[in-house]
C-alpha positions in Angstrom: 86.5 78.3 59.5 87.7 75.0 61.1 87.9 74.2 64.8 89.5 71.3 66.6 88.9 70.7 70.3 91.1 68.3 72.4 91.3 67.2 76.0 93.8 65.5 78.2 92.4 64.1 81.5 94.4 61.8 83.7 93.2 59.9 86.8 94.6 60.4 90.3 94.8 64.2 90.2 96.9 64.4 87.0 96.4 66.6 84.0 92.9 67.9 83.3 93.2 70.4 80.4 92.0 71.3 77.0 93.5 72.6 73.8 91.5 74.2 71.0 92.8 75.3 67.6 90.7 77.5 65.3 91.7 78.5 61.7 90.0 81.4 60.0 91.6 82.3 56.8 95.2 83.3 57.5 94.7 83.4 61.3 95.3 80.6 63.8 93.9 80.9 67.3 94.9 78.6 70.1 92.9 78.5 73.3 94.1 76.3 76.2 93.7 75.9 79.9 92.0 73.9 82.6 88.8 72.0 81.6 85.9 74.1 82.5 87.8 77.4 82.5 87.9 80.1 79.8 91.6 79.5 79.3 94.1 81.7 77.5 94.1 82.5 73.8 97.1 83.1 71.5 96.6 84.3 67.9 99.1 84.1 65.0 98.8 85.3 61.4 100.4 83.7 58.4 101.1 84.8 54.8 98.5 82.4 53.2 95.6 80.3 54.3 97.5 77.2 53.4 100.3 78.0 55.7 97.8 78.7 58.5 96.2 75.3 58.0 99.6 73.6 58.0 100.7 75.3 61.2 97.4 74.3 62.9 97.9 70.7 61.8 101.3 70.6 63.3 100.0 72.0 66.6 97.2 69.4 66.7 99.5 66.5 65.9 101.9 67.6 68.6 99.2 67.5 71.2 97.8 64.2 70.1 101.3 62.7 70.4 101.3 63.9 74.0 98.0 62.1 74.8 95.3 64.6 73.9 92.2 63.2 72.3 89.2 64.8 70.4 86.4 65.6 72.8 83.1 67.4 73.2 83.5 70.6 75.1 81.4 70.6 78.3 81.0 66.9 78.8 83.9 66.6 81.3 83.3 68.4 84.6 86.0 70.8 85.9 88.3 69.3 88.4 88.1 71.0 91.8 91.3 72.7 93.0 92.6 72.0 96.5 91.6 74.5 99.1 93.6 74.3 102.3 91.6 72.8 105.0 92.8 74.0 108.4 91.6 73.6 111.9 91.8 76.4 114.5 91.4 75.7 118.2 91.1 78.3 121.0 94.4 79.6 122.3 96.1 78.1 125.3 98.0 81.3 126.0 97.4 83.0 129.3 97.2 86.5 127.7 96.0 88.1 124.5 98.2 90.0 122.0 98.0 93.8 121.9 95.9 94.1 118.7 95.8 97.7 117.4 93.3 97.1 114.6 91.5 94.4 112.8 90.0 94.3 109.2 87.5 91.5 108.5 87.7 90.6 104.8 84.7 88.2 104.9 86.5 85.0 103.9 89.4 82.9 105.1 92.6 84.7 104.2 96.0 83.3 103.2 97.8 86.1 101.4 99.7 88.9 103.0 102.3 91.4 102.1 103.5 94.5 104.0 105.6 97.1 102.2 106.8 100.5 103.2 103.5 102.1 102.1 100.7 99.5 102.3 99.3 96.3 103.8 98.0 93.8 101.3 95.6 91.0 102.2 94.0 88.4 99.8 91.2 86.0 100.7 89.5 82.9 99.5 86.7 84.9 97.8 89.2 86.4 95.4 89.3 89.8 97.1 92.6 91.6 97.6 92.5 94.8 99.8 95.2 97.4 100.4 95.3 99.3 103.6 97.5 102.0 105.1 99.7 100.9 108.0 97.2 102.6 110.3 94.3 100.5 109.1 92.5 102.7 106.5 91.3 100.7 103.5 92.7 102.2 100.3 91.6 99.9 97.5 90.0 96.6 96.5 90.9 94.2 93.7 88.3 91.7 92.6 90.1 88.6 91.2 88.2 85.7 89.5 89.0 83.1 92.1 90.4 82.5 95.6 93.8 84.0 96.5 96.3 81.3 97.5 99.1 83.7 98.3 100.5 87.2 97.8 104.2 87.7 97.0 106.5 90.6 96.2 109.3 90.8 93.7 110.9 94.2 94.3 108.3 96.7 93.3 105.9 94.2 91.8 103.1 92.5 93.8 101.5 89.2 92.6 98.5 87.2 93.7 98.4 83.4 93.0 94.8 82.3 92.5 92.8 79.1 92.4 92.1 79.6 88.7 95.7 78.7 88.0 96.7 82.3 87.2 99.1 84.7 88.8 97.9 88.4 88.7 100.2 91.4 88.7 98.6 94.0 91.1 101.3 96.6 90.7 99.2 99.1 88.8 95.5 100.2 88.9 94.7 97.7 86.1 95.7 94.3 87.3 96.4 91.6 84.7 97.2 87.9 84.5 101.0 87.8 84.3 101.4 84.0 84.3 99.0 81.1 83.4 100.2 78.0 85.1 99.8 74.6 83.5 96.4 73.1 84.0 97.7 70.0 85.9 99.5 72.2 88.5 97.4 72.6 91.6 99.0 75.7 93.2 99.8 75.6 96.9 102.4 78.4 97.1 104.6 80.5 94.8 107.4 82.9 94.8 108.7 85.2 92.1 112.4 86.3 91.8 113.6 88.6 89.0 110.4 87.8 87.0 110.9 84.0 87.2 107.9 82.2 88.7 108.4 79.3 91.1 105.4 77.2 92.0 105.0 74.5 94.7 101.9 72.3 94.3 99.7 69.6 95.8 101.8 66.7 94.4 104.9 68.1 95.9 106.4 69.3 92.6 108.3 72.4 91.8 107.5 74.1 88.5 109.5 77.1 87.1 108.1 79.5 84.5 110.0 82.4 82.9 109.0 86.0 82.3 107.3 85.1 78.9 105.0 82.7 80.8 106.8 79.7 79.3 107.7 76.5 81.1 111.4 76.2 82.0 111.7 73.1 84.2 110.0 71.1 86.8 111.0 68.5 89.4 109.1 65.9 91.3 109.3 66.5 95.0 110.6 64.1 97.5 107.3 64.5 99.3 103.8 65.8 98.8 101.8 68.9 99.7 104.5 71.5 99.0 103.4 74.6 101.0 106.8 76.3 100.8 108.8 77.8 98.0 111.3 80.7 98.3 113.9 81.8 95.7 117.0 84.0 95.5 120.0 84.3 93.1 121.5 81.1 94.5 118.7 78.6 94.6 115.0 77.7 94.8 114.1 76.4 98.3 111.2 73.9 98.2 109.5 72.7 101.4 107.1 69.7 101.4 106.0 66.7 103.5 109.5 65.3 103.8 111.6 68.4 104.4 113.3 71.2 102.4 115.1 70.7 99.1 117.3 73.3 97.4 117.6 73.3 93.6 119.9 75.4 91.4 118.0 78.2 89.7 118.3 76.5 86.3 117.0 73.2 87.6 120.1 71.2 86.7 121.2 70.3 90.2 119.8 69.4 93.6 122.0 71.4 95.9 120.9 69.8 99.2 118.0 68.1 100.9 117.2 68.3 104.7 114.5 66.3 106.5 112.6 68.5 109.0 110.7 67.7 112.2 107.4 67.0 110.4 105.9 68.2 107.2 106.6 71.8 106.1 103.5 73.9 106.3 105.0 77.4 105.7 108.3 79.0 104.7 110.2 82.2 105.2 113.6 83.4 104.0 116.3 85.9 105.0 119.6 86.5 103.2 121.4 83.5 104.6 118.7 81.2 105.9 115.3 79.7 105.2 112.7 79.0 108.0 110.3 76.1 107.8 107.2 75.9 110.0 106.3 72.3 110.5 103.4 70.1 111.6 105.5 68.8 114.5 105.2 72.1 116.4 108.5 73.7 115.3 110.1 76.3 113.2 113.5 75.3 111.9 116.2 77.6 110.6 118.2 76.1 107.7 121.5 77.4 106.2 121.0 78.4 102.6 124.5 77.3 101.8 124.5 73.8 103.2 120.9 73.0 104.4 122.2 72.4 107.9 119.6 73.0 110.7 121.0 76.0 112.6 118.2 76.4 115.2 114.8 75.0 116.2 112.0 77.0 117.7 109.5 75.0 119.7 105.8 75.8 119.8 102.9 73.9 121.4 100.8 73.1 118.3 101.4 72.7 114.5 102.9 75.8 113.0 100.8 77.4 110.2 103.0 80.4 109.6 106.3 82.1 110.5 108.3 85.3 109.9 111.3 87.1 111.2 112.4 90.6 112.0 115.2 91.8 109.7 118.2 89.6 109.7 116.4 87.0 111.8 117.0 88.7 115.2 113.5 87.7 116.3 111.5 84.7 115.0 107.7 84.7 115.0 105.3 81.8 114.6 101.6 81.3 114.5 100.1 77.9 115.5 96.9 76.0 114.9 95.6 77.0 118.4 95.2 80.7 117.7 98.5 81.6 119.4 101.4 83.7 118.2 105.0 83.3 119.5 108.2 85.3 119.6 111.7 83.7 119.9 115.2 85.1 120.0 117.6 84.1 117.3 119.0 81.1 119.2 115.6 79.6 120.0 114.6 80.9 123.4 110.9 81.5 123.6 110.3 85.2 124.6 106.5 85.2 124.7 103.3 83.4 123.6 100.0 85.3 123.3 96.6 84.6 121.9 95.6 86.3 118.6 92.2 87.3 119.9 90.7 85.6 116.8 91.6 82.7 114.6 94.9 81.0 113.8 97.5 83.0 111.7 97.8 81.4 108.2 100.4 84.0 107.1 102.3 86.7 108.8 104.9 89.5 108.3 106.8 91.7 110.7 107.6 95.4 110.0 108.7 98.3 112.3 107.6 96.7 115.6 104.3 95.6 114.2 103.3 92.0 113.5 100.7 91.6 110.8 98.6 88.4 110.7 96.0 87.0 108.3 93.8 84.5 110.0 91.3 81.6 109.6 88.5 83.9 110.4 89.4 86.1 107.4 90.9 89.0 109.3 94.0 91.1 108.8 95.3 91.9 112.3 97.9 94.4 113.3 99.7 93.5 116.6 101.9 95.9 118.5 105.0 93.8 118.9 107.1 96.4 120.7 108.6 95.3 124.1 106.5 97.7 126.1 103.2 96.6 124.5 104.0 92.9 124.9 105.1 93.3 128.5 101.8 95.1 129.2 99.8 92.4 127.4 101.4 89.7 129.5 100.1 91.6 132.6 96.6 91.7 131.1 96.7 95.3 129.8 95.9 95.5 126.0 94.5 98.4 123.9 90.9 98.2 122.5 91.3 96.9 119.0 89.8 99.2 116.3 87.5 97.4 113.9 88.3 98.7 110.4 85.3 99.1 108.0 85.2 99.0 104.2 83.9 102.4 102.9 81.4 102.4 100.1 83.7 104.8 98.2 86.7 102.5 98.3 88.1 102.2 94.7 87.6 98.8 93.1 89.6 97.3 90.3 89.2 94.2 88.2 91.7 92.5 85.8 92.0 93.4 82.2 90.8 90.4 80.1 91.2 91.9 76.6 92.9 94.7 74.7 89.6 96.7 74.7 89.9 97.0 78.5 93.1 99.1 78.2 92.7 102.9 78.0 94.0 104.6 74.9 96.1 107.8 74.5 96.7 109.8 71.3 100.3 110.6 72.1 103.0 109.3 74.5 103.2 111.5 77.6 106.6 113.0 78.4 108.9 110.6 80.2 106.9 107.5 79.2 108.2 104.5 77.1 106.7 103.2 73.8 106.6 99.4 73.2 105.3 97.4 70.2 103.8 94.0 69.8 105.5 92.0 67.1 105.3 88.5 65.6 108.4 86.3 66.1 108.4 82.7 64.9 104.7 82.4 65.4 104.8 84.0 68.9 103.7 87.5 69.9 106.5 89.4 71.7 106.8 93.0 73.0 109.9 95.0 72.1 110.9 98.6 73.0 110.5 101.3 70.4 111.8 104.3 72.5 115.5 105.1 72.3 117.9 104.2 75.1 116.9 100.6 75.4 118.0 97.3 74.0 115.5 96.7 71.2 116.4 92.9 71.0 115.2 92.3 74.6 111.6 91.2 75.2 109.3 93.1 77.6 107.3 91.1 80.1 103.7 92.1 79.2 100.2 90.7 79.8 99.3 88.2 77.0 95.6 89.0 77.2 96.1 92.5 75.8 98.8 91.7 73.2 97.8 92.5 69.6 100.3 92.2 66.8 101.2 95.6 65.3 99.8 97.6 68.2 101.9 100.0 70.2 101.5 100.7 73.9 102.7 103.4 76.3 104.1 102.4 79.7 105.2 104.6 82.6 108.6 103.0 82.9 110.7 99.9 82.2 113.2 98.2 84.4 115.9 95.8 83.3 115.8 92.3 84.9 118.9 90.2 85.4 117.6 87.6 82.9 117.9 90.0 79.9 114.4 91.4 79.6 112.4 94.4 80.7 109.6 94.7 83.2 106.8 97.2 83.1 106.3 99.6 86.0 103.1 101.6 86.2 100.1 101.8 83.9 99.8 100.4 80.4 97.9 102.4 77.7 97.4 101.7 74.1 98.8 104.2 71.7 96.3 105.2 69.0 
């Protein structure tokens, strides 16, 4: 067996990653990732030991040409990831918002997603909780590192974490769906039709496809990119110098608009994007042209924003523990204190405004007109303090094929897929009838094993010409 270990470490917050190649007989294993992390492993088999050695030599030579050097594992310390430092002052509002319930996660929380069935919250300790809209805790996911953000792409829910990975939480067994390059310090991300868009500390935009392979990246016009949103038309990238729209394939910058201060948060509707800024405003920009259509004035830097459907109402959370509501044209309708910390993310649904705050709480606010009017007169409900039950189900990511449950036969209505080798890469193709067998299936790399077959609950076709798994994954014996 032979083993070659390389590292690339650049000053000034650049690359800090390793690349290890191991050859054992006819098998070549490549392990790569951030220095100090376990990384990700890919394994390929070759017809002869000689061809395996030759393939390994090519991989090593390619990395050396890119600046990697032989190193001793463990001598370089891991580079710390950036964790958002935020200040939260007491609210200057005269009244407190009508909070219905509050769930304290135990650590500062950035991630939130509210769908028709559940509330999702992710915190800096790596915990993601799901709750019913009424506040009952349903489940807990324990991820390896702090959660930067939670995003939804149709049915699928993803958590971007400080370990550089993005985890799919759509089934009971979460898995790492994307492993972002080691030199990308995630600030925010969005996923559209299986394509991952990442905004980072350096102000860059990085795009990764459904096979976890780099597609393109662009240096930002500014730094500290806290906003990225995507749709069929463009990727909208917010940073310290405004918002820039790029074509989905990265070939063209469609427009750039300076904003009133650095962008600290972003939201999107069908025809507009909303940028919360350090200069106390939320600004609505046309997706078609980048023109600023409206400005919503707050009293402190804006940490988060959201809208009701279609942008009829615009909400904002500031650094002084206050939350605001504006009409579409920019008229301030109300300002209320959160009753806790500042809102780092928010989402509106069915006359409820959900906030995640600097004190690590998920807060449900009654945003109906009647409740807000009463709150402005000093009448608010007693907020229910939600507790985590000892019996709450807890799930952790699958890190290897052995973690996946096995079945002897495919259940009725399920779909069988197979792991195959193509040009030195492991791919997943559909075996069951009724599907295009040339398309790849988006599938967790950690559990891919050449020649193995798996059963999935369902497959959905994505616009990029591949399938996405919906439901649980089991190995077919």
